[in-house]
C-alpha positions as CSV (number, residue, x, y, z in Angstrom):
1,M,-30.0,36.7,-14.3
2,R,-32.1,38.6,-11.9
3,F,-35.2,37.0,-10.5
4,T,-38.1,39.4,-9.7
5,L,-40.2,37.4,-7.4
6,V,-42.8,40.1,-6.4
7,D,-45.5,40.3,-9.2
8,R,-47.7,42.7,-7.3
9,I,-47.9,44.5,-4.1
10,V,-51.6,44.3,-3.0
11,E,-51.5,46.0,0.4
12,L,-48.8,48.6,1.7
13,S,-48.9,50.3,5.1
14,P,-45.4,52.1,5.1
15,G,-43.5,51.8,8.4
16,E,-45.7,48.8,9.3
17,R,-46.5,46.1,6.9
18,I,-46.8,44.9,3.2
19,T,-48.6,42.1,1.4
20,A,-47.3,41.0,-2.1
21,E,-48.0,38.2,-4.4
22,K,-45.8,35.9,-6.6
23,N,-47.8,33.7,-9.2
24,L,-45.8,30.7,-10.1
25,S,-45.9,29.8,-13.8
26,L,-44.6,26.7,-15.3
27,A,-42.7,28.9,-17.8
28,E,-40.2,29.7,-15.2
29,E,-37.0,28.1,-16.3
30,Y,-35.7,26.9,-12.9
31,L,-38.7,24.7,-12.6
32,A,-37.1,22.4,-15.5
33,D,-34.4,21.2,-12.9
34,H,-36.3,21.6,-9.7
35,F,-37.5,18.7,-9.6
36,P,-38.0,16.8,-12.8
37,G,-41.5,15.4,-12.9
38,F,-42.4,17.4,-9.7
39,P,-41.7,21.2,-10.4
40,V,-41.7,23.3,-7.3
41,I,-40.1,26.7,-6.4
42,P,-36.7,26.1,-4.8
43,G,-37.0,27.1,-1.0
44,V,-34.3,29.7,-1.5
45,L,-36.5,31.5,-3.9
46,M,-39.5,31.6,-1.6
47,L,-36.9,33.2,0.9
48,E,-36.0,35.6,-1.8
49,A,-39.6,36.6,-2.4
50,M,-39.9,37.5,1.2
51,T,-36.7,39.6,1.1
52,Q,-37.9,41.4,-2.0
53,A,-41.3,42.1,-0.4
54,S,-39.5,43.4,2.8
55,A,-37.1,45.6,0.6
56,W,-40.1,47.2,-1.1
57,L,-41.6,47.9,2.4
58,I,-38.4,49.5,3.5
59,R,-38.1,51.6,0.4
60,A,-41.6,52.8,0.6
61,T,-41.3,53.6,4.4
62,E,-38.1,55.7,3.9
63,D,-39.3,57.2,0.4
64,F,-36.3,55.5,-1.3
65,A,-33.6,57.1,0.8
66,H,-31.2,54.1,0.2
67,S,-30.1,52.9,-3.1
68,T,-29.1,49.4,-1.4
69,V,-31.5,47.3,0.7
70,L,-30.3,43.7,1.0
71,L,-30.7,40.6,3.3
72,K,-28.2,40.6,6.1
73,E,-29.7,37.7,7.9
74,A,-32.4,35.2,7.9
75,R,-33.3,33.4,11.2
76,N,-35.8,30.8,12.1
77,V,-36.5,29.9,8.4
78,R,-39.3,27.2,8.4
79,F,-40.6,25.5,5.2
80,A,-44.0,24.0,5.5
81,N,-45.3,23.3,2.0
82,F,-44.3,23.2,-1.7
83,L,-45.3,26.1,-4.0
84,Q,-46.3,24.3,-7.6
85,P,-47.0,26.2,-11.0
86,G,-50.5,27.6,-11.0
87,Q,-50.3,28.4,-7.2
88,K,-49.9,32.1,-5.8
89,L,-47.5,32.7,-2.9
90,T,-48.9,35.5,-0.8
91,V,-46.1,37.1,1.2
92,T,-46.6,39.4,4.1
93,A,-43.8,41.1,6.0
94,E,-44.1,43.4,9.2
95,I,-41.5,45.7,10.5
96,Q,-40.7,44.8,14.1
97,D,-38.0,47.3,14.7
98,Q,-35.1,49.2,13.1
99,D,-32.0,51.2,13.7
100,E,-30.0,53.6,11.6
101,R,-28.8,50.7,9.3
102,C,-30.8,47.7,9.8
103,T,-34.4,46.8,9.8
104,R,-35.8,43.6,11.4
105,L,-39.0,42.1,10.1
106,K,-41.2,38.9,10.5
107,A,-42.0,37.5,7.0
108,M,-44.3,34.7,6.0
109,G,-45.6,33.2,2.7
110,T,-48.9,31.4,2.4
111,V,-50.7,29.5,-0.3
112,D,-54.6,29.7,-0.1
113,G,-54.0,30.7,3.6
114,N,-51.8,27.9,4.5
115,A,-48.3,28.5,5.7
116,T,-45.6,27.7,3.2
117,V,-42.5,29.5,4.5
118,S,-41.7,31.7,7.3
119,A,-38.7,33.7,8.6
120,R,-37.3,36.6,10.7
121,L,-35.3,38.7,8.4
122,V,-32.7,41.5,9.0
123,M,-32.4,43.8,6.1
124,E,-29.5,46.3,5.8
125,R,-29.9,49.5,3.9
126,Y,-27.4,52.2,2.8
127,N,-26.0,54.3,-0.1
128,L,-22.9,53.5,-1.8
129,A,-21.7,57.1,-1.6
130,Q,-21.5,56.7,2.2
131,E,-18.2,54.8,1.8
132,R,-17.2,56.3,-1.8
133,P,-18.6,59.7,-2.7
134,D,-17.8,59.0,-6.3
135,R,-20.6,56.5,-6.5
136,Q,-23.4,59.1,-5.7
137,I,-24.5,58.8,-9.4
138,A,-24.9,55.0,-9.1
139,D,-27.1,55.8,-5.9
140,D,-29.3,58.1,-8.0
141,V,-29.7,55.7,-10.8
142,V,-30.6,52.8,-8.7
143,K,-33.0,54.7,-6.7
144,L,-34.8,56.0,-9.9
145,K,-34.9,52.4,-11.3
146,M,-36.4,51.1,-8.0
147,R,-39.1,53.8,-8.1
148,E,-40.0,52.9,-11.7
149,L,-40.2,49.2,-10.8
150,F,-42.2,50.1,-7.6
151,S,-44.9,52.1,-9.6
152,L,-45.4,49.0,-11.9
153,L,-45.9,46.7,-8.8
154,Y,-47.9,49.0,-6.6
155,Q,-51.1,50.8,-7.7
156,P,-52.4,52.5,-4.5
157,P,-56.2,52.3,-4.0
158,V,-58.1,55.4,-5.3
159,P,-59.9,57.1,-2.4
160,A,-63.7,57.0,-2.7
161,V,-65.3,60.3,-3.5
């Protein structure tokens, strides 16, 4: 099962910052067990929402140059509040620096302006064909699928005339 934990990208400044939203619905199946009688999103899924928002920022910054963008390291992870059904997690991620393979970001999740989760993330990005040239087609397919999903999540503002 794949969890898509970014419902919408509301602000994007490639190379700098992203703001994304996750609306938590009671219909999400993992809530039945976490916790019975007090449904809240697991902390690891809040971290995953920050990871996914960060990956979208990196993809948009590099015009989808890499098929694989994944979490390499999470530092200073702090959970401050619960996220319950009916609430919206607003995730921001800012690029701090990057080298040829890794991007370091500061990420935060808030609910109604109150801190819920924060972390410093290290994201690694690469193409499968770098190690195995026969995987170039896999890179191409993944990049295409990511572009398609991105177009559903982010609708750039229309400039005023």
